[in-house]
C-alpha angles and dihedrals in degrees: 000000000000117000110247117246118242132194124239095260090048090050092053087051090050091052088060092045094049091050095051107026133170087044136164110249091233091056090045089055089053092050092049090050091051099041104029103023091237126156120235092255092053092054093048090048090054091046089052095046095047090046091054090051093050096247096117141009125227109192119170090339094307111120121204131168120246091190119060125227090249093056 
């Protein structure tokens, strides 16, 4: 399977995710606000997009990566 492509902003998001996963989506929103300056809606949009592309999984508010940092 080919590794999905991600954009720079998505990569910065993934760096936070990889460091803290599995992570509650609410806590992830707080980290993105602190480290990236993102609003809550921006973070949830990225979670949704990356979930649709098979890069992460958001189940019951617990976010985990499906693609490793090395991939």
